[in-house]
Every structure is written in structure tokens, then in C-alpha cells.
C-alpha positions as CSV (number, residue, x, y, z in Angstrom):
1,M,-26.5,-3.7,-0.7
2,S,-29.2,-4.0,-3.3
3,E,-31.0,-7.3,-3.8
4,Q,-29.3,-9.5,-6.3
5,T,-30.0,-12.7,-8.2
6,R,-27.7,-15.3,-6.9
7,R,-26.7,-18.7,-8.1
8,D,-25.3,-20.9,-5.5
9,V,-22.7,-23.4,-6.6
10,L,-21.6,-26.1,-4.1
11,R,-18.2,-27.6,-4.8
12,L,-17.2,-30.4,-2.5
13,T,-13.7,-31.6,-2.0
14,T,-12.5,-34.4,0.2
15,A,-10.7,-34.0,3.4
16,S,-8.1,-36.4,4.7
17,T,-5.1,-36.4,7.1
18,T,-1.7,-37.9,7.0
19,A,0.3,-38.1,10.2
20,G,-2.1,-35.5,11.7
21,V,-1.6,-33.0,8.8
22,L,-4.6,-31.8,6.7
23,T,-3.7,-32.8,3.2
24,I,-6.5,-31.4,1.1
25,G,-9.4,-29.1,1.6
26,S,-12.8,-29.4,3.1
27,A,-16.2,-28.4,1.8
28,A,-16.5,-24.9,0.4
29,A,-19.5,-23.1,-0.9
30,V,-19.2,-20.7,-3.9
31,A,-22.0,-18.2,-4.3
32,Q,-21.9,-16.4,-7.6
33,S,-23.5,-13.2,-8.8
34,T,-23.5,-11.8,-12.3
35,D,-25.7,-8.8,-11.3
36,S,-22.7,-7.1,-10.0
37,E,-22.4,-3.7,-8.1
38,W,-18.8,-3.5,-9.3
39,Q,-18.3,-0.9,-12.0
40,R,-15.2,-0.1,-14.2
41,A,-13.8,3.3,-13.4
42,E,-12.0,5.6,-15.8
43,S,-8.3,5.1,-15.3
44,P,-5.6,7.7,-15.8
45,T,-3.1,5.0,-16.9
46,G,-3.0,2.2,-19.4
47,K,-0.3,0.5,-17.5
48,A,-0.7,-2.4,-15.1
49,L,-1.8,-1.7,-11.5
50,N,-0.4,-4.2,-9.0
51,D,-1.7,-3.3,-5.6
52,A,-4.3,-1.2,-3.8
53,V,-4.9,0.2,-0.3
54,D,-7.4,2.3,1.5
55,A,-6.2,5.6,3.1
56,A,-7.7,8.5,5.0
57,T,-8.8,10.3,1.8
58,G,-9.8,7.2,-0.1
59,P,-8.2,4.3,-2.0
60,F,-4.8,4.4,-3.7
61,A,-3.2,2.1,-6.2
62,A,0.3,1.5,-7.4
63,G,1.7,-0.1,-10.6
64,A,3.9,0.0,-13.6
65,D,6.1,3.0,-14.6
66,G,6.2,4.2,-11.0
67,N,2.5,5.3,-11.0
68,V,0.6,5.9,-7.8
69,L,-3.1,6.7,-8.3
70,A,-5.6,8.2,-5.8
71,R,-9.4,8.2,-5.8
72,R,-10.6,11.7,-5.6
73,E,-14.2,13.0,-5.4
74,N,-14.3,13.5,-9.2
75,G,-12.5,10.2,-10.1
76,W,-9.1,8.6,-10.2
77,Q,-6.0,10.8,-10.6
78,K,-2.3,10.1,-11.0
79,V,-0.5,11.6,-7.9
80,V,3.0,10.1,-8.5
81,A,4.5,9.4,-11.9
82,Y,7.8,7.8,-12.6
83,G,8.3,6.7,-8.9
84,P,10.3,8.3,-6.2
85,Q,13.5,8.2,-8.3
86,A,12.0,9.4,-11.6
87,R,13.1,6.2,-13.2
88,S,9.7,4.6,-13.9
89,R,10.5,1.5,-11.9
90,R,7.5,-0.9,-11.6
91,L,5.7,-0.6,-8.2
92,T,4.6,-3.9,-6.7
93,G,3.1,-3.2,-3.2
94,I,1.5,-0.4,-1.3
95,D,0.2,-0.1,2.3
96,A,-1.1,2.7,4.6
97,T,-0.2,3.9,8.1
98,D,-2.7,3.2,10.9
99,D,-4.1,6.7,10.7
100,G,-4.3,6.4,6.9
101,K,-2.5,9.7,6.4
102,A,0.4,8.2,4.5
103,V,0.9,5.4,2.0
104,W,4.2,3.5,1.6
105,F,5.0,1.8,-1.8
106,V,7.8,-0.4,-3.1
107,G,9.0,-1.8,-6.3
108,G,11.9,-2.6,-8.7
109,S,15.5,-1.7,-8.1
110,G,15.0,-1.2,-4.4
111,V,12.4,1.6,-4.8
112,I,10.7,2.7,-1.7
113,G,8.5,5.8,-1.4
114,E,6.1,7.4,1.1
115,Y,3.3,9.7,0.1
116,N,1.5,11.9,2.7
117,V,-2.1,12.0,1.5
118,E,-2.9,15.2,3.4
119,T,0.2,17.4,2.6
120,R,0.8,15.6,-0.7
121,T,4.4,15.1,0.1
122,L,6.4,12.4,-1.6
123,T,9.5,11.1,0.2
124,N,12.1,8.8,-1.3
125,Y,13.7,6.0,0.9
126,S,15.0,3.8,-2.0
127,A,17.8,1.3,-1.6
128,P,18.1,1.2,2.2
129,K,21.3,-0.7,3.3
130,G,22.2,-0.7,-0.4
131,K,19.4,-3.2,-1.2
132,T,18.5,-2.7,-4.9
133,S,16.7,-5.9,-5.7
134,T,12.9,-5.7,-6.2
135,W,10.8,-5.2,-3.2
136,E,7.7,-7.3,-3.7
137,D,5.5,-6.0,-0.9
138,C,5.4,-3.8,2.2
139,A,3.4,-3.5,5.4
140,V,3.3,-0.5,7.8
141,R,2.1,0.0,11.4
142,G,2.1,3.3,13.3
143,T,1.2,7.0,12.8
144,A,2.4,8.8,9.7
145,G,5.6,10.8,10.3
146,E,5.8,9.9,14.0
147,N,6.4,6.2,14.8
148,E,6.0,4.1,11.7
149,Q,7.4,0.7,11.6
150,V,7.7,-0.5,8.0
151,Y,8.3,-4.1,6.8
152,F,9.8,-4.7,3.3
153,V,10.1,-8.1,1.6
154,N,11.9,-8.9,-1.7
155,G,12.5,-11.4,-4.4
156,S,15.5,-12.9,-2.5
157,G,13.3,-14.0,0.4
158,E,14.6,-11.1,2.6
159,L,12.8,-9.0,5.2
160,L,14.0,-5.5,6.2
161,V,12.3,-3.6,9.0
162,G,12.5,0.2,9.2
163,V,11.6,2.2,12.3
164,R,10.9,5.9,12.4
165,Q,13.2,7.7,14.9
166,D,12.4,10.8,17.0
167,S,14.5,12.8,14.5
168,G,12.2,11.8,11.7
169,A,14.8,9.6,10.1
170,M,14.3,5.8,9.4
171,K,16.6,3.3,11.1
172,Y,16.9,-0.1,9.5
173,E,17.3,-3.4,11.4
174,T,19.4,-6.3,10.3
175,V,18.2,-8.0,7.1
176,I,16.9,-11.5,7.8
177,K,15.3,-14.3,5.8
178,P,12.0,-15.6,7.4
179,G,12.6,-18.9,5.7
180,G,13.3,-20.7,2.5
181,G,15.0,-17.9,0.6
182,S,12.3,-18.0,-2.1
183,T,10.5,-14.8,-3.3
184,I,8.1,-13.4,-0.7
185,P,5.2,-11.8,-2.6
186,A,3.2,-10.7,0.5
187,V,3.7,-9.5,4.1
188,D,1.0,-8.3,6.5
189,F,1.2,-7.1,10.1
190,T,-1.8,-6.7,12.5
191,T,0.3,-5.0,15.2
192,R,3.8,-3.8,15.4
193,E,4.9,-7.1,16.7
194,A,2.6,-9.7,15.0
195,G,2.7,-10.5,11.3
196,H,2.9,-13.1,8.6
197,V,4.6,-13.6,5.3
198,C,4.1,-16.1,2.5
199,S,6.6,-17.3,-0.2
200,T,6.4,-18.7,-3.7
201,S,7.6,-22.1,-2.3
202,Q,4.3,-22.6,-0.4
203,L,5.8,-21.4,2.9
204,V,3.9,-19.3,5.5
205,A,5.7,-17.9,8.5
206,E,4.6,-15.9,11.5
207,T,6.4,-13.5,14.0
208,F,5.3,-12.1,17.3
209,D,8.4,-10.0,18.0
210,G,8.3,-7.4,15.2
211,G,10.1,-9.6,12.6
212,S,13.2,-10.6,14.6
213,T,12.3,-14.3,14.7
214,W,10.0,-16.4,12.6
215,S,8.2,-19.7,12.8
216,Q,7.1,-21.7,9.8
217,I,3.4,-22.7,10.0
218,G,2.7,-24.3,6.6
219,I,1.3,-25.0,4.2
220,D,2.7,-28.5,3.9
221,F,0.1,-29.9,1.6
222,A,-0.3,-27.0,-0.8
223,G,0.7,-27.7,-4.4
224,G,0.1,-24.3,-6.2
225,A,1.5,-20.8,-6.1
226,F,0.8,-18.3,-3.4
227,Y,0.1,-14.7,-4.4
228,D,-1.1,-12.7,-1.5
229,L,-1.8,-12.9,2.3
230,A,-4.1,-11.2,4.7
231,S,-3.5,-11.5,8.5
232,R,-6.0,-10.7,11.2
233,G,-3.9,-12.2,14.0
234,K,-2.6,-15.5,15.2
235,T,-5.8,-17.4,14.6
236,D,-7.1,-15.7,11.4
237,V,-4.9,-15.7,8.3
238,N,-5.9,-16.0,4.6
239,V,-3.6,-16.9,1.7
240,A,-4.6,-16.3,-1.9
241,A,-3.5,-19.1,-4.2
242,G,-4.0,-20.8,-7.5
243,A,-6.9,-23.0,-8.6
244,G,-9.5,-20.7,-7.1
245,I,-8.4,-21.4,-3.5
246,I,-8.2,-19.2,-0.5
247,Y,-6.5,-20.9,2.4
248,R,-7.6,-20.2,6.0
249,Y,-5.5,-20.6,9.1
250,D,-7.2,-20.8,12.5
251,G,-4.1,-21.0,14.6
252,F,-3.9,-24.8,14.4
253,R,-4.5,-26.0,10.9
254,W,-4.9,-24.8,7.3
255,T,-8.2,-25.3,5.4
256,P,-8.4,-24.7,1.6
257,H,-11.6,-23.1,0.5
258,V,-12.5,-23.2,-3.2
259,V,-14.1,-19.8,-3.8
260,D,-14.1,-19.7,-7.6
261,D,-16.2,-22.2,-9.5
262,K,-14.0,-21.9,-12.6
263,R,-10.9,-22.6,-10.5
264,R,-9.2,-19.3,-11.6
265,A,-6.2,-18.1,-9.6
266,I,-6.9,-15.8,-6.6
267,R,-4.1,-13.1,-6.8
268,A,-5.1,-10.6,-4.1
269,V,-6.9,-10.7,-0.7
270,D,-7.6,-8.0,1.9
271,R,-9.2,-8.2,5.3
272,V,-10.6,-5.5,7.6
273,E,-11.9,-7.1,10.8
274,T,-14.4,-9.7,9.7
275,D,-14.9,-8.2,6.3
276,G,-12.8,-9.4,3.3
277,L,-12.3,-9.0,-0.4
278,A,-10.3,-11.0,-2.9
279,A,-9.7,-10.8,-6.7
280,G,-7.9,-12.7,-9.4
281,D,-7.9,-13.9,-12.9
282,G,-10.8,-13.3,-15.3
283,G,-11.9,-10.1,-13.6
284,A,-13.6,-11.9,-10.8
285,V,-13.9,-10.5,-7.3
286,Y,-15.0,-12.1,-4.1
287,K,-16.5,-10.9,-0.9
288,R,-16.1,-12.7,2.4
289,Q,-19.5,-13.7,3.8
290,S,-18.3,-15.7,6.9
291,V,-15.6,-18.2,7.8
292,G,-14.9,-20.2,4.7
293,Q,-17.7,-18.6,2.7
294,W,-17.0,-16.1,-0.1
295,Q,-19.5,-14.4,-2.6
296,Q,-18.2,-14.5,-6.1
297,Y,-18.9,-11.6,-8.5
298,E,-18.5,-11.5,-12.2
299,T,-17.5,-8.0,-13.3
300,P,-17.6,-6.0,-16.5
301,V,-14.0,-7.0,-17.3
302,E,-12.0,-10.2,-17.8
303,T,-8.7,-8.7,-16.9
304,K,-6.3,-10.3,-14.4
305,L,-6.7,-8.4,-11.1
306,D,-3.6,-8.2,-8.9
307,G,-4.7,-5.8,-6.1
308,V,-7.8,-5.4,-4.0
309,A,-8.7,-3.1,-1.0
310,K,-11.6,-3.0,1.4
311,G,-12.4,0.6,1.9
312,S,-14.6,3.0,4.0
313,T,-15.9,4.8,0.9
314,Y,-15.0,2.5,-2.0
315,D,-14.0,-1.1,-2.4
316,V,-11.5,-1.4,-5.3
317,A,-9.8,-4.0,-7.4
318,V,-7.0,-3.2,-9.8
319,G,-5.1,-5.0,-12.5
320,D,-3.7,-5.3,-16.0
321,G,-4.0,-2.4,-18.5
322,G,-4.7,0.1,-15.7
323,T,-8.0,-1.6,-14.9
324,I,-9.8,-0.2,-11.9
325,L,-13.0,-1.7,-10.6
326,E,-14.8,0.0,-7.7
327,R,-17.9,-0.3,-5.6
328,S,-19.3,2.5,-3.5
329,V,-19.8,1.5,0.2
330,G,-21.1,4.9,1.4
331,E,-20.8,8.6,0.9
332,T,-17.3,9.6,-0.2
333,D,-15.2,12.0,1.9
334,S,-14.8,15.5,0.6
335,D,-12.1,15.8,-2.0
336,V,-8.8,17.2,-1.0
337,D,-8.5,20.8,-2.3
338,D,-6.6,21.0,-5.5
339,G,-3.2,22.4,-4.8
340,N,0.5,21.7,-5.1
341,T,2.4,18.6,-4.2
342,T,5.6,19.0,-2.2
343,I,8.2,16.4,-2.9
344,T,11.1,16.0,-0.5
345,G,13.7,13.4,0.2
346,G,13.8,11.1,3.2
347,N,16.4,10.8,5.9
348,S,17.4,7.3,6.7
349,T,19.9,6.0,9.1
350,N,21.4,2.6,10.0
351,S,24.6,1.2,11.3
352,T,26.4,1.5,8.0
353,E,24.6,4.1,6.0
354,N,23.3,7.7,6.4
355,T,21.1,8.8,3.6
356,T,19.9,12.4,3.1
357,T,18.0,13.9,0.2
358,M,19.0,17.4,-0.7
359,L,16.2,18.6,-3.0
360,S,12.5,19.5,-2.8
361,I,10.2,20.5,-5.6
362,Q,6.6,21.7,-5.7
363,I,4.4,20.5,-8.6
364,A,0.8,20.5,-9.6
365,D,-1.3,17.4,-9.2
366,D,-1.9,17.1,-12.9
367,E,1.9,17.0,-13.5
368,P,3.1,14.5,-10.9
369,L,6.9,14.1,-10.8
370,S,9.5,12.7,-8.4
371,V,13.1,13.3,-7.5
372,E,16.2,11.4,-6.9
373,R,18.2,11.4,-3.7
374,H,21.6,12.5,-2.7
375,V,23.7,9.7,-1.0
376,D,27.2,10.4,0.3
377,G,27.7,13.2,-2.2
378,E,26.6,11.3,-5.3
379,W,23.3,11.2,-7.2
380,I,21.8,7.8,-7.7
């Protein structure tokens, strides 16, 4: 990283406890830089982008109108348009498999899709178990096409777990509510068994059995909205919230850290080992320096940013109006050869529903499309 002029701003808040519960934050340092390495990239869409993730070939983003974007060697390209059902449903969340060879994305009207970044295959898994409410976010663990375990959360406070079978089909477990019944905007799993969710009613819950049972762990004293969550295990969780706060959980208690000197909402957070990124209102992005310490960057935009991803080649932040901010973190991988995209339907099974798609189409990357699926003899 090049040398930058930095202005350190120290914001102190008080700490107190009531009945052994931390009620309001502790001291947090906000280091701000206006000489930013973040640059605005040319975007192939003017529609909002709501989430981002790093994959084997580089970062991806998902957003309005069913758009999925990929960062190629020569810039950002639209690789999926209109979503997996060709109905332009808004996409709200995206995550990658452990090997980075596939990204899963979710959105409105029960939309679920998987895009293989190497074969450029789009598979539709929408409305499993008949669930057609908006999926707010997803998390995935496992190897692409082999043993994925995928976790979906929605606006009804529900969690649905899907497990890849030896046949290639997805089998879905019983739908449960981790707690509260409020909208769950974020889910993150560090292993197949261990993960966390947060809700819009200031609830955070954890599981260590793959999502079968959940325990509420806070945040009792929080007063603002929660937007995103990043889990690095039982003793290292961050929650992005309003008023410029990122909450940190150490396995015993929650500590609120004010990371924005203007107290703007933090809407996205991502962690990779000890590294971390966050983004939010006003186009600001934040880099984790250490426990409780975040470097604040002012960027060339003032747009609300809803997604952020720590990458091996690019760090990215995305938001309203198709905004894409990126920062190079090393030499980029070779671009995937231009070719055709194969779109197929997904096979999904559970105790009450068998879903099979009956159509495949090949299309060029500059004309991304998607297909609907065939369920019990009817097109949906």
C-alpha cells in the first residue's frame, strides 16, 4: 500500500454495565484518509448492486433486475441478466463455494441461482419447498458441484438449508426460524456446522450443528438497525449497523466500535481471516486494521454502498446506481477465455417436492440470459 496522508480522529464513548450486560460501547479509534486508493470502475449497469463476493476468477456482484456482474481482466461484465427465471427479480445476496468455482445468489420471489465461474453454467434452484418470499442472503460451504451446503434466509425470519447429494440434486432440510421471526438480512458460516445470523430486530444467533438449532447471543443493548454480518468463528463476529457502528463479539460480550466519524450507517462487512472490509452510506469504505480498529476511506462517490468483498486480486464495494468501487491488491488472474455460457436447470429434491429443469441454452457472454424451470409438468 502506498503512503497516505492520514487524519486520526479519536471518538470516545462511555462504557457501562447493567446486570453484567455491556450497555454501550467502549473507546474506538477512527482513522480517516481522503487520499484513497479506491477507484470508481466502469459499470455495465445503472441499477443498484446489493452484494459482492470474491471467487476463483475474481469478484462478482449481484443486484437489481437479476443482474450478476463479474470482474474480468478488461473490466466488469454482465454475466447473468434477468436472473435465473428471466423475470428480472431483484438479487439481494451472493456467496461463493470454498473453492471459489461457483457463486450462489438469491433474491425476490424465492429466486435462487448458481453460476459456475469456470464453465459459465447458470443453474436455477428457485422456490425450493414452494418458498417464494424474498431471500435476503445466502451462505455456502463446500466444493462446487460436489458437496455444497447452502444456507438461505428470508424476510419472514426463516432459514432453509440445502445439501448437495451424490446424484447432484439438492436436498432441503426442514425450514426453521433461528429466532424472533423478523427479517434476517445476513447469514455467514465459517464451517459447514458453525455460523451466525442477524435480524432487523437486533438479534444475533449462532449455531454449531449446521443450522438445526440456534442460540441467541445478543445484542441486548443495541438500538439501531443491523444490515450485515461477518463470522470468523465462535469468538470473532462483526455486525454492521447504523450510526457508524460495527459491533464485535469475542465469544463472551459485544463491543460497539464507532468506525465512521460522521456516524453514517455501515451496511456491509466482510472478513477474510484477520483482514476485513466494510462499506456504507456516503460512499465510505473501511479497512480493518486490528481488533476494534478500522481505517476509514473517503472515495470518489457519495453513493450508498450495500455490498463489499475482500479479494485476492481486487477489493470491491458496490451500491446504488450500479456503483462499483475497486482497489487492486495484486496482479489479476488471467481472464477467462471469451466463449459461450451454458445455462441449465437444477435438480432439487426434498421430502415433498422433486424439481427438474428441462431446458438448456448456450449464449454469448455479451448477451446474458436465463431460463425458467419445469416443475411437475408446469412452467413457473
